[in-house]
Structure formats: structure tokens, C-alpha cells
C-alpha positions as a Markdown table, in Angstrom:
| # | Residue | x | y | z |
|---|---|---|---|---|
| 1 | Leu | 108.0 | 87.1 | 100.0 |
| 2 | Met | 109.5 | 87.7 | 96.6 |
| 3 | Leu | 106.1 | 88.0 | 94.9 |
| 4 | Ser | 105.1 | 90.6 | 97.5 |
| 5 | Ala | 108.3 | 92.5 | 96.7 |
| 6 | Val | 107.3 | 92.4 | 93.0 |
| 7 | Val | 103.9 | 94.0 | 93.5 |
| 8 | Gln | 104.7 | 96.2 | 96.5 |
| 9 | Pro | 108.4 | 97.0 | 96.1 |
| 10 | Asn | 108.3 | 100.1 | 98.4 |
| 11 | Gln | 107.1 | 98.3 | 101.5 |
| 12 | Pro | 109.7 | 98.0 | 104.2 |
| 13 | Glu | 108.8 | 94.4 | 105.2 |
| 14 | His | 107.7 | 91.3 | 103.3 |
| 15 | Asn | 107.3 | 88.7 | 106.1 |
| 16 | Leu | 104.0 | 86.9 | 106.4 |
| 17 | Glu | 102.6 | 89.1 | 109.2 |
| 18 | Ala | 103.4 | 92.3 | 107.3 |
| 19 | Ile | 102.0 | 91.1 | 104.1 |
| 20 | Ala | 98.8 | 89.7 | 105.8 |
| 21 | Ala | 98.3 | 93.1 | 107.6 |
| 22 | Arg | 98.5 | 95.0 | 104.3 |
| 23 | Phe | 95.9 | 92.7 | 102.7 |
| 24 | Gly | 93.7 | 92.7 | 105.8 |
| 25 | Ile | 94.0 | 89.0 | 106.4 |
| 26 | Asn | 93.6 | 87.7 | 109.9 |
| 27 | Val | 96.5 | 85.6 | 111.1 |
| 28 | Ile | 95.4 | 82.4 | 112.8 |
| 29 | Gly | 97.6 | 79.5 | 113.8 |
| 30 | Arg | 100.8 | 81.2 | 112.9 |
| 31 | His | 103.9 | 79.1 | 113.2 |
| 32 | Thr | 102.0 | 75.8 | 112.7 |
| 33 | Ala | 102.2 | 74.0 | 109.4 |
| 34 | Leu | 98.5 | 74.3 | 108.7 |
| 35 | Gly | 98.2 | 77.9 | 109.9 |
| 36 | Asp | 101.2 | 79.1 | 107.8 |
| 37 | Ala | 100.0 | 77.1 | 104.8 |
| 38 | Ile | 96.5 | 78.7 | 104.9 |
| 39 | Leu | 98.0 | 82.1 | 105.5 |
| 40 | Thr | 100.4 | 81.7 | 102.6 |
| 41 | Gly | 97.5 | 80.5 | 100.3 |
| 42 | Glu | 95.3 | 83.5 | 101.3 |
| 43 | Ile | 98.1 | 85.9 | 100.6 |
| 44 | Phe | 98.8 | 84.2 | 97.2 |
| 45 | Leu | 95.1 | 84.6 | 96.2 |
| 46 | Lys | 95.4 | 88.4 | 96.9 |
| 47 | Leu | 98.6 | 88.6 | 94.9 |
| 48 | Ile | 97.3 | 87.0 | 91.8 |
| 49 | Pro | 95.3 | 90.0 | 90.5 |
| 50 | Leu | 98.1 | 92.4 | 91.4 |
| 51 | Leu | 100.6 | 90.3 | 89.5 |
| 52 | Ala | 98.2 | 90.0 | 86.5 |
| 53 | Ala | 97.9 | 93.8 | 86.5 |
| 54 | Gln | 101.6 | 94.0 | 85.9 |
| 55 | Gly | 101.4 | 91.4 | 83.1 |
| 56 | Ile | 102.6 | 88.5 | 85.2 |
| 57 | Lys | 100.3 | 85.7 | 84.4 |
| 58 | Thr | 102.2 | 82.5 | 84.3 |
| 59 | Leu | 104.5 | 80.7 | 86.8 |
| 60 | Lys | 107.4 | 81.5 | 84.4 |
| 61 | Asp | 106.5 | 85.2 | 84.5 |
| 62 | Ala | 106.3 | 85.1 | 88.3 |
| 63 | Arg | 109.7 | 83.3 | 88.7 |
| 64 | Glu | 111.4 | 85.8 | 86.3 |
| 65 | Ala | 109.9 | 88.8 | 88.1 |
| 66 | Ser | 110.8 | 87.5 | 91.5 |
| 67 | Gln | 114.4 | 86.9 | 90.4 |
| 68 | Gln | 114.7 | 90.7 | 89.9 |
| 69 | Thr | 114.0 | 91.5 | 93.5 |
| 70 | Ser | 116.7 | 92.1 | 96.1 |
| 71 | Tyr | 115.5 | 89.0 | 98.0 |
| 72 | Ala | 116.6 | 86.7 | 95.1 |
| 73 | Arg | 120.2 | 87.5 | 95.9 |
| 74 | Leu | 119.9 | 86.4 | 99.6 |
| 75 | His | 121.4 | 83.1 | 100.6 |
| 76 | Tyr | 120.0 | 81.3 | 103.6 |
């Protein structure tokens, strides 16, 4: 969610379904541990080059960038 907000800050939604739709990823087995894990992994693979294009290449870079999003201030 937070990495999606880093690379696509003007999108209105950053839930798994919305992110998957933007990347053209089919959602299969949603709301199951395996289905959600696979979907999250597929999304992450799509985010890597977009993050790299912004100079975000390490986990530290990603954590720092994600902390700048409005989602970092939410408490659940």
C-alpha cells in the first residue's frame, strides 16, 4: 500500500484490488492466505522497476520513501 502510494501518489485507492487492476494482474484466491500472498508478490514485482526509476533501490530507501506517504501516519 505505502509503496504504491510512493510510485502512484495521485491514485485515489491503494488497496490490493485497485493496485492489481492498475497493473493488469488477475486477482485469484483473494482473502485467502495463499491468494493474498501471491497477489502481493506479483504487485511487488511490478513496483520494483517503478521504485528504481525514482532512485529507490534498497529496503532502506523504500522504508524512508514510504514513511513520507500519508498512509504512514495512520494507526490501526
